[in-house]
N, C-alpha and C positions, 0 to 999 in steps of 0.2 A: 656228722657228729664227731667222728674220730679226728677230723681235721681241726675242729674247734678245740678239742681237748689238747691236742699236741701244741697248738698255738698258745693256749692258756698256760700250760705247763712251761713252755719256753719263756713266756713273759714272767711268770713267777720265779723261775730259775734264774733268769737274767737279772731281775731285781735283787734276788738273794745273793747271787755271785758278786754283783756290783757293790753291794753294801759290805758283804763279808771281806771281799778283796780290799776294799777301802779301809776297813777297820784293821785288818791284818796285813797292811801294805808291805811291811818289812819281810814277811814270810813268803808271800805269793811270788810266783814266776809271772812277771808282767806280760811277757810275750804270749804265753799260753792263755792267761786270763783274758787278754785283749782279743785273741783269736776266738775264744769261746763266746765272749760277749758279742762280737761282730756276727758270728754264725747264728747265735740265738736272736739277735736283732733282725737279721734277714728273714728268719723263720717267722718271727712275730709280724713283721711288715707284710709278709706274703699271706699268712694264715689268719691273722686276727683283725685286721683293719678292713672293714667292709665299706661299701659305698657311702653309707650314712655317716660313718665316723671319720671319713677322710679329712674333711676340712678342720674339724676339731682336733684331730690328731696332729695335723701339720702345724696348726697354730700353737698347740702345746709344745711341740718339738722345737719350734722357733724360739719360744720363750725359754725352754730348757737350754738350748744351745747358746742363746745370748747370755744367760746366767753363767753357763759353764765357761764361756770364753772371756767375758768382760766383768761381770758382777762378782764372781767368786773371789777375785783378788781382794776386793774391799771387804767382803764378808769374812774371808779368812783372816785378814789382818785384824779386824775387830774382835773376832773370836780368839785369836792368838793373844791379843792384849788383855781381853777380859777374862779368859779362862786359862788356857795354856797354849803354848805353841803346838803341842801335839794334837790338840782338838782341832785347831785350824787346819793343820796338814791332813788330818783324817777326813774332815769335811771336804777338803779340796780333792782328795783321792777318791772319795765316794762319788762326788759329782762328776769327776773326770771319767770314772767307770760308767756312770749312767749315760753320759754323753756318748761314750764308745758303744753302748748298748742300743741307744735310741736312734743314733744317726743312720745306721744301715736300714733300720725299719722305715725311717722317714724317706730315705732314698727310694726304697721299693714303692712306697705309697705315692710319692711324687711322680715316679715313672709311670705307675699305673694310671694316675690321674691324667697325665699328659697323653698317654696312649688312648685312653677312653675319649678324651676331648677331641682327638684327631679323627676318630671314627665318624 
């Protein structure tokens, strides 16, 4: 029970830090923020994703990573033209932080999936 609570709080904290650091990108220390997001992502991947959720989690992660690496440029450009340049940069920063948070979790889940498949 305590394991699940730690994972739940790590997930909520990671999402909150990713969004807040993206909104206040000019104020945050990116090195420290990235390290915190990676550590929280590792915790989430290890503690939160069970056998039943592995496939769904990995598919959702692939979609997020593809959006984070390829699609965000187009979305950011559209938002920057439609609203303001700052809104586009903020969205790009938030998504980049979410990718930094979710990628380590996906790594752990993928390794666990491979490890279990090998047994």
